[in-house]
C-alpha positions as CSV (number, residue, x, y, z in Angstrom):
1,M,31.4,61.0,-29.1
2,C,33.6,59.7,-31.9
3,G,34.3,60.1,-35.6
4,I,33.1,57.6,-38.1
5,A,33.7,57.0,-41.8
6,G,33.1,54.3,-44.3
7,V,33.2,53.3,-48.0
8,I,30.6,51.0,-49.5
9,D,30.8,49.4,-52.9
10,L,27.2,49.7,-54.1
11,A,27.7,46.5,-56.2
12,G,28.9,44.7,-53.2
13,R,32.1,43.4,-54.7
14,R,35.2,45.3,-53.6
15,A,35.9,48.1,-51.2
16,P,38.9,50.5,-51.9
17,G,41.0,49.0,-49.1
18,P,42.5,49.9,-45.7
19,A,44.7,52.8,-46.9
20,V,41.7,54.8,-47.9
21,L,40.0,54.1,-44.6
22,R,43.0,55.1,-42.6
23,R,43.3,58.4,-44.5
24,M,39.7,59.2,-43.8
25,A,40.1,58.3,-40.1
26,D,43.3,60.4,-39.8
27,A,41.5,63.4,-41.1
28,I,39.1,63.4,-38.1
29,V,41.6,62.3,-35.4
30,H,40.5,65.3,-33.3
31,R,37.1,63.6,-32.9
32,G,38.6,60.5,-31.4
33,P,42.2,60.8,-30.2
34,D,41.9,57.8,-27.8
35,D,41.8,54.9,-30.2
36,D,41.1,53.9,-33.8
37,G,39.6,50.8,-35.4
38,Y,38.9,49.4,-38.9
39,L,36.8,46.8,-40.7
40,D,37.9,45.9,-44.3
41,L,35.5,43.6,-46.0
42,P,35.2,42.9,-49.8
43,Q,31.9,44.8,-49.8
44,L,32.7,47.8,-47.6
45,G,35.1,49.3,-45.2
46,L,34.3,51.0,-41.8
47,A,36.6,53.3,-39.7
48,N,36.3,54.8,-36.3
49,R,38.2,57.4,-34.2
50,R,37.2,57.0,-30.6
51,L,36.7,59.5,-27.8
52,S,36.3,57.1,-24.9
53,I,33.5,58.1,-22.5
54,V,31.5,55.0,-21.8
55,G,33.2,51.6,-21.5
56,L,36.7,53.0,-21.4
57,A,38.6,49.7,-21.6
58,D,36.5,47.6,-24.0
59,G,34.8,50.0,-26.4
60,K,36.9,49.6,-29.5
61,Q,35.0,49.9,-32.7
62,P,33.8,48.5,-35.1
63,I,31.7,46.3,-32.9
64,A,29.9,43.1,-34.0
65,N,27.1,40.8,-32.7
66,E,27.8,37.3,-31.4
67,D,28.5,35.6,-34.8
68,R,30.1,38.6,-36.4
69,S,27.5,38.8,-39.1
70,V,26.4,42.4,-38.1
71,W,29.0,45.2,-37.7
72,C,28.6,48.8,-36.7
73,V,30.5,52.1,-36.2
74,F,28.8,54.7,-33.9
75,N,29.2,58.3,-32.9
76,G,27.3,59.6,-30.0
77,E,25.6,58.4,-26.8
78,F,22.5,56.3,-26.0
79,F,21.5,57.7,-22.7
80,D,19.1,54.8,-21.8
81,Y,21.6,52.1,-22.7
82,P,21.5,50.3,-19.3
83,E,17.8,49.7,-19.6
84,V,17.9,48.7,-23.3
85,R,20.8,46.4,-22.7
86,K,18.9,44.7,-19.8
87,S,15.9,44.0,-22.1
88,L,18.1,42.6,-24.8
89,E,20.0,40.3,-22.3
90,A,16.6,39.1,-21.2
91,K,15.9,38.0,-24.7
92,G,19.2,36.0,-24.8
93,H,21.6,38.5,-26.4
94,R,25.2,38.2,-25.1
95,F,27.3,41.3,-24.7
96,R,31.1,41.3,-24.7
97,T,31.7,45.0,-23.7
98,S,30.3,47.6,-21.4
99,T,29.9,50.3,-24.1
100,D,26.6,51.6,-25.5
101,T,27.8,51.0,-29.0
102,E,27.1,47.3,-28.7
103,L,23.4,48.0,-28.5
104,I,23.3,48.6,-32.2
105,P,24.0,45.1,-33.7
106,H,21.7,43.4,-31.2
107,L,18.9,45.9,-31.8
108,W,19.3,45.4,-35.5
109,E,19.0,41.7,-35.1
110,D,15.7,42.0,-33.3
111,H,14.1,45.0,-35.0
112,G,15.9,45.9,-38.2
113,E,15.2,49.4,-39.3
114,R,12.6,49.8,-36.5
115,M,15.5,49.7,-34.0
116,L,15.4,53.5,-34.0
117,E,12.2,53.4,-32.0
118,H,14.2,51.9,-29.2
119,L,17.0,54.4,-29.2
120,K,17.1,57.7,-27.3
121,G,20.1,60.0,-27.4
122,Q,22.4,61.8,-29.8
123,F,23.8,59.6,-32.5
124,A,25.0,58.9,-36.0
125,F,25.9,55.3,-37.0
126,C,26.3,52.8,-39.8
127,V,25.3,49.1,-39.3
128,Y,26.1,46.4,-41.9
129,D,24.3,43.1,-42.0
130,S,26.3,40.6,-44.1
131,R,23.5,38.1,-44.3
132,R,21.1,40.6,-45.9
133,N,23.9,42.5,-47.6
134,V,22.4,45.7,-46.3
135,A,24.0,48.8,-44.8
136,F,21.9,51.2,-42.7
137,L,22.9,54.7,-41.6
138,A,20.9,56.9,-39.3
139,R,21.1,60.3,-37.6
140,D,19.5,61.4,-34.3
141,R,16.2,63.3,-34.1
142,F,17.5,66.8,-33.6
143,G,20.7,66.7,-35.5
144,I,23.2,66.8,-32.6
145,C,25.6,64.4,-34.3
146,P,26.6,65.1,-38.0
147,L,26.6,62.6,-40.8
148,Y,27.6,63.4,-44.4
149,W,27.5,61.1,-47.4
150,T,28.2,61.2,-51.1
151,V,28.2,58.8,-54.1
152,R,31.3,58.7,-56.3
153,R,32.4,56.6,-59.2
154,R,36.0,55.3,-59.6
155,G,36.6,53.3,-62.7
156,E,33.9,50.8,-63.1
157,T,32.9,50.9,-59.4
158,T,30.4,53.2,-57.7
159,Y,30.9,53.9,-54.0
160,L,28.9,55.5,-51.3
161,L,31.2,57.3,-48.8
162,F,30.1,58.6,-45.4
163,A,31.7,60.4,-42.5
164,S,31.2,62.6,-39.5
165,E,33.0,65.4,-41.2
166,I,33.4,66.4,-44.9
167,R,37.2,66.6,-44.6
168,A,37.2,62.8,-44.2
169,L,35.4,62.4,-47.5
170,F,38.1,64.6,-49.1
171,A,40.8,62.6,-47.5
172,S,39.5,59.5,-49.3
173,G,41.0,60.9,-52.6
174,M,37.6,60.2,-54.3
175,V,35.8,63.5,-53.5
176,P,37.1,66.8,-55.0
177,A,36.2,70.0,-53.1
178,E,33.9,71.9,-55.4
179,P,31.4,74.6,-54.4
180,D,27.6,74.1,-54.4
181,L,25.9,77.4,-54.9
182,R,22.8,76.1,-53.2
183,G,24.7,75.7,-49.9
184,I,26.1,79.2,-50.2
185,N,22.5,80.5,-50.9
186,Q,21.5,78.9,-47.6
187,V,24.2,80.8,-45.8
188,F,22.8,84.1,-47.2
189,S,19.2,83.0,-46.5
190,F,19.5,81.6,-43.0
191,F,23.1,82.3,-41.9
192,A,23.1,78.5,-41.5
193,V,23.4,75.4,-43.6
194,P,20.5,73.1,-42.6
195,G,20.9,70.8,-45.6
196,P,20.3,68.4,-47.2
197,M,22.9,69.8,-49.5
198,T,26.1,71.3,-48.2
199,C,28.4,74.0,-49.6
200,F,30.3,71.2,-51.5
201,R,28.9,69.8,-54.7
202,G,27.6,66.3,-54.4
203,V,28.1,66.1,-50.6
204,N,24.9,65.6,-48.7
205,L,24.1,66.1,-45.1
206,L,21.7,63.5,-43.7
207,P,18.9,65.6,-42.1
208,P,17.9,65.1,-38.5
209,G,15.5,62.2,-38.0
210,H,16.5,60.6,-41.3
211,C,18.0,57.2,-42.2
212,L,19.6,55.8,-45.3
213,K,19.3,52.1,-46.4
214,V,21.8,50.7,-48.9
215,R,21.0,47.4,-50.5
216,L,24.4,46.3,-51.9
217,G,24.3,44.7,-55.4
218,A,20.6,45.7,-56.0
219,G,21.3,47.8,-59.2
220,S,21.8,51.4,-60.0
221,P,22.4,54.0,-57.2
222,D,18.8,55.1,-57.4
223,D,17.7,51.5,-56.8
224,V,20.3,50.8,-54.1
225,I,20.0,53.8,-51.9
226,E,16.8,54.7,-50.1
227,E,16.5,57.7,-47.8
228,R,13.5,58.2,-45.6
229,T,12.3,60.1,-42.5
230,Y,11.9,58.0,-39.5
231,W,10.9,60.8,-37.1
232,E,9.8,64.4,-37.4
233,L,8.6,67.1,-35.1
234,D,4.9,67.1,-34.4
235,F,2.4,69.4,-32.7
236,P,-1.3,69.1,-32.0
237,D,-3.7,70.7,-34.5
238,R,-4.5,74.2,-33.5
239,G,-7.1,74.3,-30.8
240,H,-6.2,70.8,-29.5
241,E,-3.2,71.7,-27.4
242,E,-3.0,70.6,-23.8
243,N,-3.5,73.3,-21.1
244,P,-3.2,71.7,-17.7
245,P,-3.2,73.6,-14.4
246,E,0.1,75.4,-13.7
247,R,1.1,73.3,-10.8
248,V,0.6,70.1,-12.9
249,A,2.4,71.5,-16.0
250,V,5.4,72.8,-14.1
251,A,5.8,69.6,-12.0
252,E,5.7,67.4,-15.1
253,Y,8.2,69.6,-16.9
254,E,10.5,69.5,-13.9
255,R,10.2,65.7,-13.6
256,L,11.1,65.2,-17.3
257,F,14.0,67.8,-17.2
258,V,15.6,66.3,-14.1
259,H,15.4,62.8,-15.7
260,S,17.0,64.2,-18.8
261,V,19.9,65.7,-16.8
262,E,20.3,62.4,-14.9
263,R,20.7,60.4,-18.1
264,R,23.1,62.9,-19.6
265,L,25.4,62.6,-16.6
266,R,25.9,58.9,-17.3
267,A,29.6,58.6,-18.2
268,D,32.7,56.8,-17.1
269,V,34.6,60.2,-17.1
270,P,33.8,63.4,-15.2
271,V,31.1,65.7,-16.7
272,V,31.2,69.5,-16.6
273,A,28.8,72.3,-17.8
274,Y,28.8,75.4,-19.8
275,L,27.4,78.4,-17.8
276,S,26.5,81.7,-19.5
277,G,24.4,83.2,-16.7
278,G,21.1,82.8,-18.6
279,V,18.2,80.8,-17.2
280,D,18.9,77.8,-19.6
281,S,22.5,76.9,-18.6
282,S,21.9,78.0,-15.0
283,V,19.1,75.5,-14.5
284,V,21.2,72.8,-16.1
285,V,24.0,73.6,-13.6
286,A,21.7,73.7,-10.6
287,V,19.9,70.4,-11.5
288,A,23.2,68.6,-12.4
289,S,24.8,69.7,-9.1
290,K,21.8,68.3,-7.2
291,V,21.8,65.0,-9.1
292,L,25.6,64.6,-8.5
293,G,25.4,65.6,-4.9
294,R,28.2,68.1,-5.4
295,P,28.8,71.2,-7.5
296,I,29.4,70.4,-11.2
297,P,32.5,72.2,-12.6
298,T,31.5,75.1,-14.8
299,F,33.1,76.9,-17.8
300,T,32.1,80.4,-18.8
301,V,33.1,82.9,-21.5
302,A,33.9,86.5,-20.4
303,V,33.6,88.8,-23.4
304,R,35.7,91.9,-23.2
305,A,33.1,94.3,-24.7
306,E,30.4,96.5,-23.2
307,G,27.0,94.9,-23.4
308,Y,28.3,91.5,-24.2
309,D,29.7,90.1,-21.0
310,E,27.5,87.8,-18.9
311,S,30.3,86.4,-16.6
312,S,28.9,88.3,-13.5
313,E,25.5,86.6,-13.9
314,A,27.3,83.2,-14.4
315,G,29.3,83.9,-11.2
316,L,26.1,84.4,-9.3
317,V,24.8,81.0,-10.3
318,A,28.2,79.3,-9.6
319,R,28.2,80.7,-6.1
320,H,24.6,79.6,-5.6
321,V,25.5,76.0,-6.3
322,G,29.0,76.2,-4.7
323,A,30.9,75.8,-7.9
324,R,34.3,77.3,-8.8
325,P,33.9,78.5,-12.4
326,V,36.6,78.5,-15.0
327,V,36.4,81.7,-17.0
328,A,37.8,82.0,-20.5
329,D,38.5,85.6,-21.4
330,Y,37.6,86.7,-24.9
331,G,37.6,89.9,-27.0
332,D,38.1,91.3,-30.5
333,A,41.6,90.0,-30.9
334,E,40.6,86.4,-30.0
335,V,37.6,86.6,-32.5
336,R,39.9,87.6,-35.3
337,D,42.6,85.1,-34.4
338,T,40.3,82.1,-34.0
339,Y,38.0,82.9,-36.9
340,P,39.9,81.0,-39.7
341,E,40.1,77.9,-37.5
342,L,36.3,78.2,-36.9
343,I,35.6,78.2,-40.6
344,S,37.8,75.2,-41.0
345,A,36.1,73.4,-38.2
346,A,32.6,74.1,-39.4
347,E,33.3,73.4,-43.1
348,F,30.9,76.1,-44.1
349,P,30.9,80.0,-43.9
350,V,30.0,80.9,-40.3
351,V,28.6,84.4,-40.0
352,D,28.1,84.3,-36.2
353,T,31.4,85.3,-34.8
354,S,30.4,84.2,-31.2
355,A,31.0,80.6,-32.4
356,A,34.7,81.5,-32.3
357,A,34.3,82.1,-28.5
358,L,32.8,78.7,-28.1
359,L,35.7,77.1,-29.9
360,R,38.1,78.6,-27.3
361,L,35.7,77.6,-24.5
362,A,35.9,74.0,-25.6
363,R,39.6,74.3,-25.7
364,S,39.6,75.4,-22.1
365,V,37.5,72.4,-21.2
366,R,40.0,70.1,-22.8
367,E,43.0,71.9,-21.3
368,H,41.5,71.2,-17.9
369,G,41.3,67.5,-18.6
370,Y,37.6,67.1,-19.3
371,K,35.8,65.4,-22.3
372,V,32.1,66.0,-21.7
373,A,30.1,69.2,-21.1
374,L,26.4,69.8,-20.6
375,T,24.9,72.8,-22.5
376,G,21.7,74.8,-22.7
377,E,21.0,74.5,-26.4
378,G,17.4,73.8,-27.4
379,S,15.5,75.8,-24.8
380,D,15.2,79.0,-26.9
381,E,14.1,77.1,-29.9
382,F,11.4,75.0,-28.3
383,L,10.2,77.5,-25.6
384,A,10.1,80.7,-27.7
385,G,13.2,82.4,-26.3
386,Y,14.0,84.6,-29.3
387,P,12.6,88.2,-29.6
388,W,10.9,87.6,-32.9
389,F,8.4,85.3,-31.2
390,K,7.3,88.3,-29.2
391,T,7.1,90.4,-32.3
392,H,5.0,87.8,-34.1
393,R,2.7,87.6,-31.1
394,L,2.2,91.4,-31.1
395,L,1.6,91.6,-34.8
396,S,-0.9,88.7,-34.6
397,A,-2.8,90.5,-31.8
398,L,-3.0,93.7,-33.9
399,E,-4.1,92.0,-37.1
400,V,-7.4,91.0,-35.5
401,L,-8.5,94.6,-35.4
402,P,-10.9,95.4,-38.3
403,G,-9.2,96.9,-41.4
404,V,-5.7,96.8,-39.8
405,Q,-2.8,95.5,-41.9
406,V,0.0,96.2,-39.4
407,G,2.1,93.2,-40.5
408,N,2.3,94.2,-44.1
409,Y,2.9,97.9,-43.2
410,L,5.7,97.0,-40.8
411,K,7.3,94.7,-43.3
412,T,7.3,97.4,-45.9
413,A,8.7,99.9,-43.4
414,A,11.4,97.6,-42.3
415,L,12.5,97.0,-45.9
416,R,12.6,100.7,-46.5
417,L,14.7,101.2,-43.3
418,S,17.0,98.5,-44.4
419,G,17.6,100.2,-47.7
420,Q,15.9,97.7,-49.9
421,P,12.3,99.0,-50.6
422,R,12.0,96.9,-53.8
423,F,12.6,93.6,-52.2
424,P,10.7,90.8,-54.2
425,M,7.9,90.2,-51.7
426,R,7.0,87.1,-53.8
427,L,9.9,85.3,-52.1
428,L,8.3,85.9,-48.7
429,W,4.9,84.6,-49.8
430,E,6.7,81.5,-51.3
431,A,8.4,80.9,-48.0
432,Q,5.0,80.9,-46.3
433,E,3.7,78.3,-48.7
434,Y,6.7,76.0,-48.0
435,A,6.4,76.6,-44.2
436,G,2.7,76.1,-43.9
437,G,2.0,79.8,-43.1
438,H,3.5,82.8,-41.5
439,S,5.9,82.8,-38.5
440,G,8.4,85.2,-36.9
441,W,11.3,83.2,-38.3
442,L,10.2,84.0,-41.8
443,D,10.3,87.8,-41.2
444,L,13.9,87.4,-39.8
445,Y,15.1,85.3,-42.7
446,G,13.5,87.7,-45.1
447,L,15.6,90.5,-43.7
448,M,18.7,88.3,-43.8
449,S,18.1,87.6,-47.5
450,L,18.5,91.3,-48.3
451,S,22.3,90.6,-48.4
452,K,21.7,88.6,-51.6
453,L,20.4,91.7,-53.4
454,R,23.3,93.8,-52.1
455,F,26.3,91.6,-52.6
456,Y,25.6,88.7,-55.0
457,H,27.4,88.8,-58.4
458,P,24.8,89.5,-61.1
459,D,25.3,86.0,-62.5
460,L,24.7,84.5,-59.1
461,K,21.7,86.8,-58.5
462,R,20.1,85.6,-61.7
463,E,20.6,82.0,-60.8
464,L,19.7,82.0,-57.1
465,V,17.6,84.9,-56.0
466,S,14.5,83.6,-57.6
467,R,15.0,80.1,-56.0
468,S,13.4,79.6,-52.6
469,P,15.8,78.0,-50.2
470,Y,12.8,76.6,-48.3
471,A,12.1,74.3,-51.2
472,D,15.1,72.1,-50.2
473,L,14.2,71.7,-46.5
474,G,11.7,68.9,-46.8
475,L,9.1,70.8,-44.7
476,N,5.7,69.0,-44.2
477,S,3.7,72.1,-45.1
478,A,0.4,70.3,-45.1
479,K,0.9,69.2,-41.5
480,M,2.4,72.6,-40.4
481,R,-0.6,74.4,-41.8
482,R,-2.8,72.7,-39.2
483,W,-0.6,73.9,-36.3
484,H,-0.8,77.1,-34.3
485,P,1.4,79.7,-36.1
486,F,3.5,79.8,-32.9
487,H,4.3,76.1,-33.3
488,R,5.1,76.6,-37.0
489,G,7.8,79.0,-35.9
490,I,9.2,76.6,-33.4
491,A,9.4,73.8,-36.0
492,L,11.1,76.2,-38.5
493,G,13.7,77.3,-35.9
494,A,14.5,73.8,-34.9
495,R,15.0,72.7,-38.6
496,I,17.1,75.7,-39.6
497,M,18.7,77.6,-36.7
498,L,19.1,74.7,-34.3
499,A,20.2,71.9,-36.7
500,G,21.9,74.1,-39.2
501,H,23.8,76.5,-36.9
502,L,23.7,76.1,-33.1
503,L,24.3,72.3,-33.1
504,A,26.9,72.6,-35.8
505,S,29.1,75.7,-35.8
506,K,28.3,76.4,-32.1
507,G,28.0,72.8,-31.1
508,D,29.5,69.6,-32.4
509,R,32.0,71.1,-34.9
510,V,33.7,73.5,-32.5
511,A,33.6,71.2,-29.5
512,M,34.8,68.1,-31.2
513,R,37.6,70.1,-32.8
514,E,38.9,70.1,-29.3
515,S,37.8,66.5,-28.5
516,V,34.9,67.6,-26.3
517,E,31.5,66.0,-26.4
518,L,28.5,68.3,-25.8
519,R,25.2,67.0,-24.3
520,P,22.1,69.3,-24.3
521,P,19.5,68.2,-21.7
522,F,16.8,70.4,-23.3
523,L,17.0,68.2,-26.4
524,D,15.5,65.2,-24.8
525,E,12.9,63.2,-26.8
526,D,10.4,62.9,-23.9
527,L,10.9,66.5,-22.7
528,I,10.3,67.9,-26.2
529,A,7.3,65.7,-26.8
530,Y,5.7,67.1,-23.7
531,T,6.4,70.7,-24.3
532,N,5.2,70.4,-27.9
533,R,1.8,69.1,-26.7
534,L,1.3,72.2,-24.5
535,H,-0.5,75.4,-25.6
536,P,1.7,78.2,-26.7
537,R,0.9,80.1,-23.6
538,W,3.3,77.8,-21.7
539,K,6.1,79.0,-23.9
540,L,5.2,82.7,-24.1
541,R,2.8,84.4,-21.7
542,R,2.2,88.1,-21.6
543,F,5.5,88.5,-23.5
544,R,7.4,86.5,-20.9
545,D,9.4,83.9,-22.8
546,K,10.2,80.4,-21.8
547,Y,7.3,80.7,-19.2
548,I,7.2,77.1,-18.0
549,L,11.0,76.9,-17.7
550,R,11.1,80.1,-15.7
551,K,8.4,79.0,-13.3
552,M,10.4,75.8,-12.7
553,A,13.7,77.7,-12.4
554,E,12.3,79.8,-9.5
555,K,12.8,76.6,-7.4
556,W,16.4,76.0,-8.6
557,V,18.2,79.3,-9.1
558,P,18.2,82.8,-7.7
559,H,15.0,84.7,-8.8
560,A,17.2,87.3,-10.6
561,I,18.4,84.6,-12.9
562,A,15.0,82.9,-13.3
563,R,13.4,86.2,-14.4
564,R,16.3,87.6,-16.3
565,R,15.5,88.7,-19.8
566,K,16.9,86.7,-22.7
567,K,20.3,88.1,-23.8
568,M,21.7,86.7,-27.1
569,F,25.2,85.3,-26.8
570,R,27.3,87.3,-29.2
571,A,30.9,88.3,-29.6
572,P,32.2,91.7,-30.9
573,L,31.8,92.3,-34.6
574,D,32.3,96.1,-35.0
575,S,36.0,96.2,-35.9
576,F,36.0,92.9,-37.7
577,H,35.7,94.0,-41.3
578,L,35.8,97.7,-41.5
579,D,38.3,100.4,-40.5
580,D,40.0,99.1,-37.5
581,P,43.8,99.5,-38.1
582,D,44.4,96.3,-36.1
583,R,42.3,94.1,-38.4
584,P,44.4,91.1,-39.7
585,P,45.6,91.5,-43.3
586,W,43.7,88.4,-44.4
587,I,40.4,90.3,-44.2
588,D,41.6,92.8,-46.8
589,Q,42.9,89.9,-48.9
590,V,39.7,87.9,-49.0
591,L,37.8,91.1,-49.8
592,S,40.2,92.3,-52.4
593,P,39.1,92.8,-56.0
594,E,41.4,90.0,-57.1
595,S,40.0,87.5,-54.6
596,L,36.4,88.5,-55.3
597,R,36.9,88.1,-59.0
598,K,38.5,84.7,-58.5
599,T,35.7,83.3,-56.5
600,G,33.0,84.9,-58.6
601,Y,30.3,84.9,-55.9
602,F,30.1,88.7,-55.2
603,D,29.9,92.1,-56.9
604,V,33.2,93.7,-56.5
605,A,31.8,97.3,-56.6
606,A,29.2,96.5,-54.0
607,V,31.6,95.1,-51.5
608,R,33.9,98.1,-52.0
609,K,31.0,100.6,-51.7
610,Y,29.6,99.1,-48.5
611,R,32.9,98.6,-46.8
612,A,33.7,102.3,-47.2
613,A,30.2,103.4,-46.2
614,V,29.5,101.4,-43.0
615,P,32.0,103.2,-40.7
616,R,30.2,106.5,-41.4
617,M,26.7,105.1,-40.9
618,R,24.6,105.6,-37.8
619,R,23.5,102.5,-35.8
620,T,20.4,101.6,-37.7
621,L,18.7,98.5,-39.1
622,R,20.3,99.3,-42.4
623,R,23.8,99.4,-41.0
624,T,23.3,96.2,-39.0
625,G,22.0,94.4,-42.2
626,I,25.0,95.6,-44.2
627,E,27.5,94.5,-41.5
628,M,26.0,91.1,-41.3
629,G,26.1,90.9,-45.1
630,L,29.7,91.8,-45.1
631,A,30.3,89.2,-42.4
632,A,28.7,86.6,-44.7
633,V,30.8,87.7,-47.7
634,T,34.0,87.6,-45.7
635,A,33.1,84.1,-44.3
636,T,32.3,82.8,-47.7
637,Q,35.5,84.2,-49.3
638,L,37.6,82.7,-46.5
639,W,35.8,79.4,-46.7
640,H,36.5,79.3,-50.5
641,H,40.2,79.9,-50.1
642,L,40.6,77.4,-47.3
643,F,38.7,74.5,-49.0
644,I,38.3,75.2,-52.7
645,S,41.3,77.0,-54.1
646,G,43.8,76.6,-51.3
647,D,45.2,80.1,-51.6
648,L,44.3,83.8,-51.0
649,A,43.9,84.8,-54.7
650,E,47.7,84.1,-55.0
651,L,48.4,87.3,-53.1
652,P,51.8,87.6,-51.4
653,I,50.9,88.4,-47.8
654,A,49.6,85.1,-46.6
655,D,48.7,81.6,-47.8
656,C,45.9,79.4,-46.7
657,R,46.0,75.6,-47.3
658,L,44.4,72.6,-45.7
659,Q,46.9,70.2,-44.1
660,N,45.3,67.1,-42.6
661,G,41.9,68.7,-42.9
662,R,43.0,71.8,-40.8
663,P,44.2,75.2,-42.1
664,A,48.0,75.8,-42.0
665,I,48.5,79.5,-42.6
666,A,51.9,81.0,-43.2
667,G,52.7,84.4,-41.8
668,N,51.6,86.1,-38.6
669,E,48.2,87.2,-40.0
670,L,46.3,83.9,-39.5
671,L,46.2,81.4,-36.8
672,A,48.3,78.3,-37.5
673,A,45.6,75.8,-36.7
674,S,47.5,72.6,-37.4
675,A,48.7,72.2,-33.9
């Protein structure tokens, strides 16, 4: 992968110049430490920081077509590039490099915007056609590669700026860092930021499967910029799903998965794999080793906390394929030390502390001299690997009994147990309207949203609690209403959890912070299209999740791994905010009354009350909800001081600032992340 950035004068007259482009590229040097490149035209400027993986010697960007009328910058990988290149050469196109980036200008010449129908992989790119005076930006179907954009006015000129990371937009000098309360509301609704807004005012995240067309000189920004969906998840109407014999279904799934792994091993540098010990990453490792004809190097996190560590299971798989795993040791201290850097890398408040472990795992990959790693992301989302899918299945079965309202009863009971019996149920019904009906994810997100009632400042509560965060997601509720409720849940998880959290704060953002590209074989277009057509029983059968994958896995990994129950990858949280005497001072600083009043997001009395109460509480649903709420408050406060105000409420113990887009933190309390 790489880092890309650009500035487009919407009037098509004058770009801001090379100094702005260089500042933007320098802010994301971690995404591409191997090379940089620039294009400075009167109408626009393009910048690239390159992490060389394919076409090592001749892949410098920006890249043009034969007559240099079409230019592009590209972040990602096209996994079928040899086949697409061959077809283009047969039509007379001449290639000057061996990199997959060069597909873009030639496909644009032949197909224009429909070029996306011919691309498979993970990508974000901008192509500029000087003959048509059109710029075209696009992001991959699942949201593996990020792409942010904003429109800003400087003097008499209006610019569209885009970049792989928001820090590059700030580095332009045209975009101030101001909070967007809608983005913060997404954090407290989903513990993720799926977009299209971000936590920064006026900065947009191009959603997965979307593209942006910019017609330079065509008028006002509303006339010049056109955003549209070029691809979206689809499922058969309920009752029309495919249900082949088991032997046929498993064989086809295996064929598509092996092909996906084969394509994601294409690189001019060695490829490694993350290995957790779960069935997802274990199958990736086993298949990759078979394709390579040798054990693929593996990297594993060993969490020093009872109930969290999966390194022994990972070791079983490594021995099975003959690999010698690299194990990164991790515990409470590492979570706390790495957390500020995690927030800086993600550019939004990250509630899931296990993402800090993955930042250190990516660092281990880089320190061992590798640039590319296969991962297991996507399996849980598309094959019902989360426990709430089972809960939803159970409740759905009980609801068919005459006169039984189990779901409503349990929702009410759960709210009482969580300490919020007067939760506005209207918000749950609104969510169902936007999502086309009920699903297990909605129940989970409803419980997450309780933190708004507990912790929001009264002014913020009045402004945001009545606003449904689902309204901004662009869900096709009419289409989703026709699907099986199970498939509605899969689509919702892919749009929110996968794109807004796993592929961001546990994917691209932490890995590329360490100049490591992640490739998830489960997120293959052909594989997903096949599994989506199948009846839900192939995802969850008799409460056995990921059924079709587990049946395939029996051929590839030890049966103990193939049949192992899903275990969520987490890192320790218990001592992170509360009464641990070893907690770093910055936690008390960001949760201090001075800091809370300065940001204005949260109720000072509520934060003080729950921080004092939690250590004395029993392990219940209520305590878990309060802990997660405090984690979200802490993450948001730290995010604000890193990006918005640049201080810790002017308290004397420590100071947080951004230097070159990374936090430089004075004192021993916080990690100096500028190295």
